[in-house]
N, C-alpha and C positions, 0 to 999 in steps of 0.2 A: 498253746495248742488249741484253747477255745476261740482265741480270735482269728486263727488259719482256718480251722473248721467252719465257724461262722461265715466268712467271706465265700467258701465254697458251697454254703446253702442260704446265701443271703435271701433269696427270693421266698423262700419257704419261711425263714425266721421273720421276714417282713410283713407276710401274713398272719403268723402269729401275733405280731404287735398290733397288727390293724384290728385283731379281734377285740382288744381290750380297750383301744384308743377311744371308739365311740361312748362305751359304758362311763371312763374315766372323765370325758369332756361332758356328759350328762350331768354326772353327779357333781364335778366341780362347778359348772355353770349354775346348778340349782343351790348349792352350798354358798357360793358367791353370792347370789341374787337374795338369798334367805338372810343373809348377814347384812347387805345394803339395806333391804326391808326393814329391818329391826333397827338399824342406826338412823333410818329416815323417819320411821314412826316416833322414836324418841325425840329426834330433834324438832320435828314438826307437831308434836303432840298439841301444842298449844294452837296452831295454825289449823289443826284439823278440827278442833273444837271451837274457836274462836275467842275462848275465854280460859280463864283459870280453872274454874268451877260453875257448875249449872246446879240449879235446883229446878226439879219439873214436877208437875201434877197431872194426873189425868183428868181431873175434874177440877172446878176452882177451888184453892186451898181453903182449908179449914181456917177456924179462926185462930187456933193455936199454931197451926203451919204458917199462916200470913204473918203473925207476929215475929216468929223466928226470921222469915223472910226479909221482913222490914228492918229488923234490928241488925242484919247484916248488910243493909243498903244497897240492893242491887245497882247495877251501872247500866243495865239494859234489861228489857223484857221482851216477851213474845207470846203470842196466842196463836196457835197453829190448828188446822182441821182440814180435813179433805172435803171437797164441794165441786159441784158443777159451776163453770163460769160460761159467759157467753161473749161473743164477739159481734157487737151490733152492726159492724161493717158488713158481714156476710152473713149472718145467723148461725156461725159455728158454734158449737159446745163442745166442752171437754171437761175431764174429771181431772182436778188439781189439787195440789196442797198448798193452801193459803197460808203465808205466814204472814201475820200482823206484829211488824217490828216497832219498838221505841227505844230509842237512845243510839249510842254510836257502837252498833254491833256491826262487825266483829272487833275486838281489841287487837286480836293477832290475826294475820291473813288479811285477805281483802275480799269484797263482794266485787267479782271481775264482770263488768257491763261493757255494753257497746251502745252509746259513747260512754267511755271511762267516766265521765263528769257525774252522770247522773246518779252513780253510787251514793254520792253525798249530798245531793240536792232533792231525792225523790220525796223524802219525808216533810221537808218544809214546804215544797210545792203541792204535796197532796197528790202525787202520781205513783202508778204501778210499774214494778219491774217484772216483766213475763218472761219465763223460760225461751230461749233463743231457738231452740228446735221446733217448740209449739209456734211461735211466730212465722217461723218459715212454712210450718205446714199448713197455717191458715191464712199466709200471705198477710201478715199483719204488720206494718211499719209503726214505728215510734211517731207518737201524735194521734194515732188511731185510739179508740177508748175499748175498755173492758168493762164487763157487767158482773161483778160479784155480789150474788143475791140481790137486794134492792138498790145497791150502789152502783154508780157508774163512774169510773175513774179514767183519765186519760193515763197512755201508756208513756213513761219516759224514755225507757229502752229495751234491749234485750239482755236477759240474764243468762250469762254464761257458767258461772261457778260461783258457789257460796260453802264456806266452812260446813263440814260434816254431811254433804250429799255425794252419792256416788251416781254412776251413769244408769245402773239398773234400777235403783230408788227412783229416779227420776223420769225413767221411762215409764214407770207404772203411774204415777202422779207428779207431772212436771210442776215444780215451783213456781208461785206467784207471790211477790212480797208488795204489801201494801201498808201504809202508816198505821200503827197500832190504834190511833184515835177514830178510824173510821169503822171498827169492828161492829160495835152497836149498830151502825147505819145499814150494814148490810142485812141485819134481821136472820141471820143463819145460825146463830147460837140458841137453837130451841130446845125444848124437852127432848132427851134422848139422843142429841147430836154428842158425836165423838169428838173431843176437843184436848188440847194439851197447853197447859200453861208453863212457861219457861222463864227463868230468871236468871242473868248471866253476871258474873263477877270477876273483877280484877283483884287478886290477891296482893297483899304486901308482901315484899321481899322476904320479910323475916317469918312469914306463916309457914309452918310445917303441915301440908297439906294432908298426909298419911294420918297423923294425929287429929287433925281438924276432921277429916272424915270419919274416923272413928268414934268422936265424940257426937258429933251432929247427926249423921246418918240414923243412927237409930231413933233418935226423937222425931226426925222426918218421915220415918217408916211407920211409926205410931199413928201419924196422921195422913197416911196414904199418899206420901211424897217421897221424892227421892233425890239424894245428892249424888252428883258423878264429877270428880276431879279430872283433870286434863291427864294425870298420871294413871289413874284407875282406868280411864277409857282407852288410853295408848297401850295399856297391858292387856286389856281384853281384846283390843283390836290386833296386837301382836300376837296373842295365842291363836287368834282364827285364822291369820295368815301362816302362822307356823305350822298348823295343821295341814294346809294347803301345800305348804314347801315340803313337809313329812310325806306326804302323798306322793308328789312329784320325785322326790329324794328315792322313794321305795320303788317307783317305776324305773327310774335311772339305775338303781342297784340291780334291778332283775336284766336289764340290758347288759350290765357288767358281769352279772353271773353268767349269762348266756355266753358271751366271750370268753369266759373262763373255761367253761365246758367246751367251747370250741378249742382253746388251748391244749386242755387235757387230752382230747381224741388227737389233735393233730401232733403233739408231743409223742404220743403213743406209738403212732405210725412211723414219725421220725425216729424215735429210738429203735423200732424193729428194723429200720434199714442200715442203722448204724451198728447192729450187734456184730457184725464180721470185723468192722473196724476197731471196736472194744476189745474183741478178742484176740485180734493182731497185737494192739497196743498192751494187753496183759501178756503176751507171749514174748514182747520185748522187754518185760519188766516192771510196766507200769502197776501201781497198787490200786486196791479196789477204790479207795479215796481220791485218787488223781483222776481215774476214768470218770468217777461220779461227778467231782467237781469241774471237769472240762464242760460238761452239759449244764450244770447247775449254774455256772458262771454266764454261759449263754443264755438261759432263760431268765436269770436275775438281770442281765444286762437289757435284754429286750422289754422286761417289765418295767425298768426305770424310764427306758428311753420312750415306751408307749405312755407310761404315766405322765412324763413332760410333756410329750406331744399333745396329748389327751387335755392336761391342765392348761396349756396354751390356748387349745382350741376352745376350751370351756371359758377362759377369760373373756373372747371375742364372743361366744354364743350367748353369754348372759345378757349381754346388750340387748338381745332380742325380747327377754321376759316382760319388761315393762310394756312392751307393745302386745304381748300375748295377752297380759293379765290386766291391761288399762281399764277395760270395763268393770272390772272387780275393785278396783284401787280408787280410795278418794283423794289420793294425792299424785303427784310427779315423783317418780323414784330417782334421786340422783345417784348415778353409778360410780362406785370408787372400789379400787382392787386392794385387796388384802393379801398376805402373803400365806396364811394358815390354810385355806383351801388348796392352794397350788402344791403345798408341802404335803397334804393329805392326799392329793392324786398322785403324787410321785410315789408316796408310801404305799398306797392301795395298788399301783401298778406292779411295784416290786413284790409285795406280800401275796398278793392274789395269784400273780403268775407262777411264783415259786410253789404256793400250796397247793394250787389245782394241777401243776405239773409234776408234784412230788411223787404220786402214784406210780406213772410210768418211769421216772428218773431213777426210782428205787431198784428197777430192774437191770440198770448198769451194774449195781453193787453186786450181783450175784450172776454176771455173765463169767462162763467158764473159756479158759483159753483154748478147749477143744471144740468151742463153736466155729472156730475157723474150719474144721473138716466136717462139721455136721451141716445138713441141709435144711434143718429145722428152723424157721423164721419166728417161732413163738419167744418172746423174752421170758426169763424167769420172773415170777412176780414177788418174789420175796415171801418171808413168813407171813402168816394170817395176823400175827401181833402186830406187825410193823403196819400192815395195812389198815388195820383196826385204829392204830394210834394216828394215822394220817386222816382217817375218815373222820375220826373224833374232833381232830384239830380244825378240820374244814368246818364241821357244825358250829364247834365252840365260838370260832372266829364269826360266823355269819351270825349267831346270836348275839354276840357282843356288839358287834357293828350296829345291827338292829336296835338293839338297847341302846346304843348311844344316840341313834335317830329318833327313836320313839319315846325313850325316858320311861318306859313302861314294861316290867319283865313279862308280862303276860301277852301284851300285844306283840312284843318281839318275839317271843316262843310262838304265837299264832301265825305271824308272817313267815318265820322260817319253816314251821311244819306246814303252811299252806304251800309254800314255795316248792318245799321238798315233795309234798305230795302230787303237784302239779307236774313236776319234772318226772316222777317216778311213773304217773299215769301215761306220760307221753312216752316215756323209753319203755315201759311194759306193753304199751300197745304195739310198738314197732317190735319187739322181741316176739309178741304174740303172733303178729303178722306173719314174721319170718319161719315161726314154727309151724303156722298153719299152711304156708306154701309148700313146706318140706313133706307135712304130713298129706296134703292132698294136690301133690304136684300134677298140674294138667300134663301129662305124658303124651297126650295126642296133639298138642298144640305144636305150631311150626317151631323149627330150629332157633329163630332169632328171639321168638317169644319166650321159648324155654330158657334160652341162654340170659336173657335180660332177668328174669326173676331169679335165675342162680346167681347172678351179680348181686343180688341183694342180701345174701349171706355167703358170698366169696371170702376169702383171707383179706384181712384190711378193710373189711367194708366198713362205709359210714354211715349205714341205714340208721343207727340209733341216733347218733348224734344229728343227723340232718333232719329227723323227723322231730326231735325237741326243738331244734332251732326254728325250723318252719312253722312247727306246730303252736309253739310259745306266741310268736308274732302274730299268727293268724287268731289264736285264742283272744289276745288282749283286744284286738280292733274288732273282732266279730261281737265278743261280749258287750262291747261299747254300743255297737249298732243295736243288738237285742234289746239292752238295758234302756237306750233311748227311746225305743219304741213302745216299752211298757209305760215308760214315764208319759209319753204324749198320749196314750191310750186312755189315761185318766182326765186328760183335758180335750178329749175329743167330743165335738158335737155333732150330733148326727143332726140331718136335714127333717126333724120331726116335731110335730107339735107338743110331744110329750115331754121334750127336754127343754128345760129353760137356758136361753141365751142372753136373756137380759135381767138384771136385780135393780129394783127401785127401793133405797132406802129412805129411812126418817119421813115416812108417810105418817102426818099427824092424822089424829081421830077426825078432824073436820075435813080433811083433805082426801079422804078414800074413795068419797063419791065422785071427785073431779078427775083422779086418777084413773079409775075404772070407767069413766066416760072417755078420755081420751084415749085408752086402749081400745075400747068398742069401736069408737070411730074410726081407728086404723085397721079393724078386722082383727086384731090381735087377742088371744087367749088370755085369760088370766089363770095361770097354772096353780100359783099358790098366793094367798094372802095372809100373812104370818103375824100375829100379834106380838109384840115383844115388850116385856115389862122388866124393868130395871130394879135390883134389890141387892142388898149386902146380909152376911150372916150377921146375926147378933148373938146368937148362943148355940153352942154345939156340944150335944149331949150333955145338956145341963150346967156347962162351963161357958161364962160369957167369953166373948172373943178378945175383948180388953184383957181379962185374966190370962187367957191362953198366949198371948202377945207377950206378956212379962214373964211366962216361964221359959227359962233357958233351956229346959230339959223335954220340951214339947216334941211330939212326933208330927204333930200336923205340920204339913208344908206351909211357908210363908205366904205363898202367892193367895191361899184359901182365906186368909184372915184379912187381906186387903184388897180382895177382888171385888169389884162392881159386876154382878152376874146379869147377862141378858138372858131371860128365861122366857119360855112360852106355854101356852096351855092347848091340848088338843086330846081327842078321845081315840087316836090310832097310832100306831107307829110306823116310821118310814122305812124306804128300802135300805138304809144304811144302819138300822138299829136292830138289835136281837137281845132279848131278854135273857139273863144269865142267872140271875136270883130273883127270889120273890114272884110277884104278879103284878101284871099291867093293870092299872086302873083307869078305866076310861072317863069316868064322870064322877063327881064327887056330890052327894046329895047335902042339903043344908047343915044337919046336925052331924054329920060324918066328921071324923078327923082326917085332916087333909093328908093324903098319901101322895108323895112325890116319887118320881122316877128320876134317878141320878146315872151318870156315866159311870164306868168301871174305873177311868182314870181318876176321878173325883172322889169315888169312894175309897181308892187306895191312898190317894194323898190327904184325905180329911180323915182317916182312919174310922170309917163308918160303915154299918152294913145294915140288912134289912132289918128294921124295927126301931133302929136308932132315930131320936128327935133332933131335928133342927129348927131353930128359931129364926126366921128373916125380918129383916127390917125394910118393909116395902113403902120406901119415900115416907118414913115417918111412922107408919102403923106396923107393929109387931104382928107376925102371923106364926103360929106353930104348926109344924108339920112332922111326918113319920117317914122314914124312907120305906115306900112299898115295893120297889124293885130296882134292881141295877141293870143298866143297859151296856151291852158293847157295842161302842159308836165305831163305824169307819170313818174317820176324819178326812180320809184322802178324798172322798166322793164330793163332786163339785155341787153341793147344795146346802142349805142352812142346817147345822147340826148343833146340838144345844147340850150342855152338861146337866141341866136340870130341866125337867119337863112337869109341868103340873097338869092335873085332870081338868076336865071341863067343870064350871060350875063354881070357879072359887075365883079367878082373878079378872073375870069380864069388866068389873067396876073399877079397877085398879088404872090409875094414870099410865097410857101405855102410847106406843107408836107402831107401825106396820111396816112390813116388808113385803113387796109385791113382785112375783116373777112372771115372766111371759116369755113367749118363744117370737123371736124376730125373724122373718125369712132371708132379709138381705142387710147390707150395709146402707143402703139408700133409706129404707123403712126405719131402720135403727136411728139414722141422724135426723129423721124428720121428725120421730116419737120424742127424741131426746130435745130438739127445739122447742117443741109445742109445750112438754112438761115444763122446762127450765124457765120458759117464757111467762108461764101462769104461776108455777111453784117453785120459785128459786131455790128455796131452802133444800129440795130432794137431790139425793146423791144417786147417780145413776149409773152402773158398772154394766158395759158391753162385755160379755164374756169372752165374745170373740177376739176383741182387742187385748183382752189379759192373756188369753191363750197363744196370741201371737207372741207375746212378750215373753211368756213362758217358752216357747218354742225357740225364739232366738236366745234366750239364756243358755237352754240345753244344747243349742247349735255352739254357742261359744265355750260351754264347758267340754263339750265333745271334741271340739277343735284342740284343747289344751289336751285331753287325753291323746287325741290322735297323734299330737306332737309327741308324746312322750312314747307312745306305741312305736312311732317312725325309728325310734332308737333300738327298740328290740327289732323290727323288722330288718332294719339296716345292718345290725349287730350278726342277724341270722344269715343276711345274705353274705356277708365277708366271712363268716364261719363256713358256710357253703362253698365259697371260692377257694377258701383256703384248704377245705377237705378235698375238693376236687383237684386242686394243684398238688396236695400231698399225695394223692393216691395215682398221680399222673404215672409214675414209673412202674406202678404194678400193672396198671392198664398198657402200658407199652409192652410189656412181657406176655400179658394175655393176648393181646392183639397180634403179636409175633407168633405164638402158639396155633392162634386160629389161622393165620395167612399161611403158616407152613401146613396145615391141614387141609388149606385149599378155601378158606373163606374169603369172600371179596370184600372191599372197602364199604361198598352198600350195605353189605349184611352187618359188618362191624358198627357202621353208623345207626342202622336201625336198631341193634341189641342197645348201643347207649341210649338213643332217644327214647326206646320203651322203658329203660331203666330210670331214667330222670322224671319220665312222666309219672311212673309208679310211685316214686319218692316224692314227687311234688303233690300228686293226688293224696297219697296216704297222709303226708303231713299235714296239708291244708284241711282234708276231711276231719283229721283227729282234732285239730284246734277248732273247727267250727262245731263239733259235736260236742267236745267240752264245753263250748260257749253256750251251745244250746242248753245243756244240763245246769250249767250255773244260772244262767238267765231264768230258766224255768223254776230253779229253786227261789230265785229272787221274787219272780212273779208271785209264787206260791205263799211263801213265808214272810216276804217283807212288804211287797206291794199290795198283796192280796187282790191280784187283777188276774183276768185270763190273759195266757200268753199267745200272741199271734207274732211267729218270728219274721223279720224282715227277710228279704228275697236278696238282698243286696250281697251279703257274704257268699250265698251259693252262686250268684249270677256273675258276680265280678272277682272276690276274691279267690274262690275255687279255681277257676280258669286263669286267672291272672297271675296267681302265685305260681300255679303248675307250669306257666309258661316261661317265667321268671326262671324258674329251677332248671327247666328244659336249656334255655338260651344260656345259662351260666354254664351248664354241664357239657353242653356241645362246643362252646368257646375254647375248650381243652382238647378237643378231640381232633384238632388239625394235627398237632404234634404227633398224636398217637398213630394216626393214618400215614403221616409223612416218613414214618421212621421205618426203615427197610430192615427186615428179619436178621440179615447178616451183621448190621449195624450193632442189633440188640446183642445178638450172640456173641459178638466180639467183646462188647461192653461186659457182658456176664463173664466171659474167659479171662 
């Protein structure tokens, strides 16, 4: 009976199935890709690092650390630092990451170069490898030269890839590889220069890396060095991409939920139309169980078939993810197919279809044989207890599935709660709008306008489900655009001399005059000339740092104990700072106790407050200070912010270097200034903020593309739910049309009624979605990013009319059958 009835209603049942296929496809494709990603990270962990383990230090290793490094006998080593380089051929300059390598690195994986042979010859020949994109940008060929500080080297070839680098990191500072023996000749490693020393090792097959790390790493940590094994690095990398996978998974899960709501709504109308058939079956002796199972088998069948089709689509779809995420992955993902996600897809299709259809299906249990004689089309809903159990089952399943994805009960609860609130707001808005129309019905409007409004709350209306489907998709994409605008606003540079657009780092004391001279000659203002003094903590609240490091019960965060602080001194606060405790001390007299100002995050992590003492080691000289004030610092503002600020009159004679900021009107002047400065002072590092912000915008565009890709599933699922809703209510509309035409209505009037109804639905759904997105984005701007919120016009100018037009076209695509059905044909069918 289930099979016979399904054949008679195959179009509607296919639309039910289509509602979940996309959600299942999204879930399965992401599950498969996440599995492949995890497997690839484990298989390629050595090639990603290029070694079995690495020891690194942000400064030249201490005597004790160097003794440990030497005792382990490194197979290769590297010094890397960020610096400006120049191309003598055309005078071009660029900020790069210089990697000075020694030894046969990498031991796993390869250095990919063009031509390929230079990867093994550049060290012996004393040549450089330059990032391939950088060579194209400056029209540089192998055989041309590159100037790194005071050193000029011939370019052996183009560097395409090296273990450990990603497309995003290389776009900020492209890599340049030189032989390690030339580092001193560059004269770039001066006082205050940021540099990193790395030592690469191949491990014996018998070495247990986990036990080795547990033993050696604490010894190195005490000497401000660090040990990373390929296994721990791959675990960190796996966790990072696992979080991305979870986000994508949840986005796909929302699309699946949307489809299930479509199923619940469509089944609700479908069962209403079957009431008389069910009543007839019961008159002929069918039991409650039999009539219930007929439709349960139908829904379970379409759920399983939908799950299988969705799983197969997901298998094909996951091939796209390596291309979508290639900018964020440091390796090529090899795709393989496993059975588990496909089985999960089939199970999800079956279980969620039945679960969400169960509420309307319960109505079949309580249909009376007398329904054959009754005109009432409302199905019995069943006892409240049964409905409550079904609702509870849905919520429990959603929580358990979210918990399986997130592996955190609180996050799972938050996700289910947030999703439920969003759905309730969308549904509540639709119900409120319907009530508003009833209360303030425009009785003076024309017949077609009034009838279109009445259709929004007619029997078997789909207003709530359509507003939820349209609103959720619009909400996801609109939130993306609004949030992206907030992020870009933080990186916006106005064409004003008040805003810095160029930062000049590592200006030594004897170079200040020359830098100022170069800027003045180009008519550029000196906005800031900030002194930097490096120091470490020696004693914290009468406890030596070494003593705190040995204390396993300490509450002080580890980074405080090993960190080399870059501090400054000044007599005023800046825009990104606000005193929240204590009093700001602008200047310190000779006999005064030095009162410093620290950031709130430092105070929290170091467990200090106003009045506590901190002794600093300022390059060999111990200096006792007291916390005079605590500042709230907005680290998101594009300017130099400091954890520790000294008053004037204390550090002026300490060894220091400067950071100079200026405002450059355009790219041509920026390029000229960089060429002039690097030619005379090659140790300087110059950051053009315009280029950095272009990279930031590019990254945000890539991220937004990924989120758009996932929001597409929700939008498309919403469209399918919309098509299903329109098709399901077709026969109801035919009856209405027949009655209207019997009363004298013309086809043009019926067409106008349908047009206005779908325009109202499209406008309401998209407007609610955009309004919710505005509210959520305003909350993000206010509480998370702490930025003024200026919404994008794209959702209003494109999404609002675009989605409304889409709803209208789908709605009108079904009206032809309604208009072509003659009143007599419908009356005969009813008879």
